[in-house]
C-alpha positions as CSV (number, residue, x, y, z in Angstrom):
1,M,134.3,94.2,146.9
2,T,130.9,95.1,148.2
3,A,128.4,96.9,145.9
4,I,125.6,98.9,147.2
5,D,122.8,100.5,145.1
6,F,120.9,103.4,146.6
7,F,117.4,104.4,145.6
8,T,116.4,108.0,146.4
9,E,113.3,109.9,145.6
10,E,115.0,112.9,144.2
11,E,118.2,114.3,142.7
12,S,119.0,116.5,145.7
13,A,119.4,113.4,147.8
14,K,121.6,111.8,145.2
15,I,123.8,114.9,145.3
16,T,124.0,114.8,149.1
17,L,124.9,111.1,149.2
18,G,127.8,111.9,146.9
19,T,129.5,113.7,149.8
20,I,128.3,111.5,152.7
21,L,129.0,107.9,151.4
22,P,132.7,108.3,151.0
23,Q,132.9,109.4,154.6
24,I,131.2,106.3,156.0
25,L,132.1,103.5,153.7
26,P,135.5,101.8,153.3
27,N,137.6,102.5,150.2
28,G,136.8,100.2,147.3
29,T,133.1,100.0,148.0
30,E,131.1,100.3,144.8
31,C,128.2,102.8,145.3
32,N,125.5,103.5,142.7
33,V,122.9,106.1,143.4
34,F,119.7,106.2,141.4
35,S,117.1,108.9,141.8
36,F,113.4,109.0,140.9
37,R,111.0,111.9,140.1
38,G,109.6,112.2,143.5
39,K,108.0,109.9,146.1
40,K,105.1,108.7,144.0
41,D,107.3,107.8,141.1
42,M,109.7,105.9,143.4
43,L,107.0,103.9,145.1
44,G,105.4,103.0,141.8
45,K,108.6,101.9,140.1
46,L,110.4,100.3,143.1
47,P,108.8,96.9,142.9
48,N,110.0,96.2,139.3
49,R,113.5,97.6,140.1
50,L,113.9,95.3,143.1
51,R,112.9,92.2,141.2
52,A,115.9,92.6,139.0
53,Y,118.2,91.9,142.0
54,H,117.5,88.2,141.7
55,H,119.6,88.1,138.6
56,E,123.2,88.7,137.6
57,P,125.0,91.1,137.7
58,L,122.9,92.5,140.6
59,S,122.3,89.3,142.6
60,S,125.2,90.1,145.0
61,H,124.4,93.8,145.5
62,K,123.1,95.3,148.7
63,I,120.3,97.9,148.4
64,V,119.4,101.0,150.4
65,V,116.1,102.7,149.9
66,L,115.9,106.3,151.1
67,I,112.6,108.1,151.2
68,D,111.2,111.2,152.8
69,S,108.4,110.8,155.3
70,D,107.0,114.2,154.4
71,H,103.7,114.3,156.5
72,Q,103.2,110.6,156.3
73,D,103.3,108.4,159.4
74,C,106.8,106.8,159.5
75,T,105.5,103.5,160.8
76,E,103.0,103.2,158.0
77,L,105.6,104.2,155.4
78,K,108.2,101.8,156.7
79,F,105.6,99.0,156.6
80,K,104.8,99.8,153.0
81,L,108.5,99.6,152.0
82,E,108.9,96.4,153.9
83,Q,105.9,94.9,152.0
84,I,107.3,96.1,148.6
85,V,110.6,94.4,149.3
86,A,109.0,91.2,150.6
87,N,106.8,91.0,147.5
88,A,109.9,91.3,145.4
89,G,111.3,88.3,147.1
90,L,114.1,90.1,149.0
91,V,115.0,90.2,152.7
92,T,115.2,93.5,154.7
93,K,117.5,94.3,157.6
94,T,114.3,94.6,159.7
95,T,113.4,91.0,158.9
96,D,116.9,89.5,159.2
97,C,119.8,91.6,160.5
98,K,122.4,89.0,159.3
99,S,121.4,87.9,155.8
100,F,119.5,90.9,154.6
101,R,119.8,92.4,151.1
102,V,117.8,95.6,151.6
103,V,117.9,98.5,154.1
104,N,114.9,100.8,154.2
105,R,115.5,104.2,155.7
106,I,113.2,107.2,156.1
107,V,114.2,110.9,156.2
108,V,112.2,112.7,158.8
109,E,110.5,114.9,157.4
110,E,112.5,115.9,154.4
111,L,116.1,115.9,153.2
112,E,116.5,119.5,154.4
113,A,116.3,118.3,158.0
114,W,119.7,116.6,157.5
115,F,121.1,120.0,156.5
116,F,119.8,121.5,159.8
117,G,121.4,118.5,161.5
118,D,124.8,119.9,160.5
119,I,124.4,123.6,161.2
120,H,128.2,124.1,160.6
121,A,127.8,122.9,157.1
122,L,124.8,125.1,156.5
123,S,126.5,128.1,157.9
124,S,129.7,127.5,155.9
125,A,127.6,127.3,152.7
126,Y,125.5,130.3,153.6
127,S,127.2,132.8,155.9
128,S,123.8,134.5,156.6
129,V,122.8,131.5,158.6
130,P,124.4,131.7,162.1
131,K,126.0,128.7,163.7
132,S,123.9,129.5,166.8
133,L,120.7,128.7,164.9
134,C,120.8,125.1,166.3
135,A,120.2,126.6,169.8
136,K,117.2,128.6,168.7
137,K,113.8,127.3,169.7
138,G,112.3,125.2,167.0
139,Y,115.7,124.2,165.5
140,E,117.2,122.1,168.3
141,F,116.0,118.8,167.0
142,P,116.2,118.6,163.2
143,D,113.8,115.7,162.8
144,K,111.1,117.7,164.6
145,I,111.3,120.7,162.4
146,H,107.9,121.0,160.5
147,D,108.4,121.6,156.8
148,P,112.2,121.9,156.9
149,S,112.3,122.7,153.2
150,E,110.1,125.7,153.8
151,K,112.1,126.7,156.8
152,L,115.3,126.6,154.9
153,S,113.8,128.5,152.0
154,H,112.8,131.2,154.4
155,L,116.3,131.4,155.9
156,L,117.8,131.8,152.4
157,K,115.3,134.3,151.0
158,K,118.0,136.9,150.8
159,E,120.1,134.5,148.7
160,Y,117.3,133.5,146.4
161,S,114.6,135.9,145.5
162,G,112.4,133.2,143.8
163,K,111.9,129.5,144.5
164,M,114.8,127.9,146.3
165,P,116.9,125.9,143.8
166,K,117.0,122.6,145.7
167,L,119.8,121.0,143.7
168,E,122.1,124.0,144.0
169,V,121.4,124.2,147.8
170,A,122.0,120.5,148.3
171,G,125.3,120.8,146.5
172,R,126.5,123.9,148.4
173,I,125.6,122.5,151.8
174,S,126.5,118.9,151.4
175,R,130.1,119.6,150.3
176,H,130.7,121.0,153.8
177,M,128.9,118.2,155.7
178,I,130.7,115.9,158.1
179,A,128.7,112.7,158.9
180,E,129.9,112.3,162.4
181,R,128.8,115.7,163.7
182,N,125.2,115.5,162.2
183,I,122.6,115.4,165.0
184,S,119.6,114.3,162.9
185,L,118.4,111.0,164.2
186,S,117.1,109.9,160.8
187,F,120.5,110.7,159.3
188,R,122.3,108.7,162.0
189,E,119.9,105.7,161.4
190,F,120.7,106.0,157.7
191,C,124.5,106.0,158.3
192,D,124.3,103.0,160.6
193,G,122.2,101.1,158.1
194,V,124.7,101.8,155.4
195,C,127.6,100.6,157.6
196,A,125.7,97.3,158.2
197,C,125.8,96.7,154.5
198,V,129.5,96.3,154.6
199,G,129.6,94.5,158.0
200,Q,131.2,97.4,159.9
201,P,130.0,99.0,163.2
202,G,127.7,102.0,162.8
203,L,129.1,105.5,163.3
204,F,126.7,106.2,166.1
205,R,126.4,102.7,167.8
């Protein structure tokens, strides 16, 4: 049985993966999702966490690192992640697509872009959001939406008078998500990377 450990920068991503992973992985795959207290916390603690994977019982586990790009250059962020993994003595999929231990994946720009990638799920969770939103200018390409969290908060302002509760929103939307219909490119790259961990073809390849 394959075991995969996922590292996410926040709890809302962990909640979302709880719905997505069973859709893309075979039955019996062991999935453990660990969240950090934001991007800075994750990047600071990741090196020590990865070093533990040289030893039992973690030495056979695959690892998927998922982080938001926010406003950071994706190439620079990916390079930083690759360096962290290399310094921990592990091999990434980018380095060796056959004998890798770690898959680094970047959400562009924020997790909320994935929600815009499945507008049917978003509309099912919040009926005030029309399914036609994906055809509206500025929403056609989820990964190109600037500040998707702010955009989503604006759309849901009638639902939430104050600050948008990210955990509640992630839970409500993700339970309606269907991986195969999501049009976010970074979501699709994530899914295909996860599939590679168990040696199966990607959903979108």
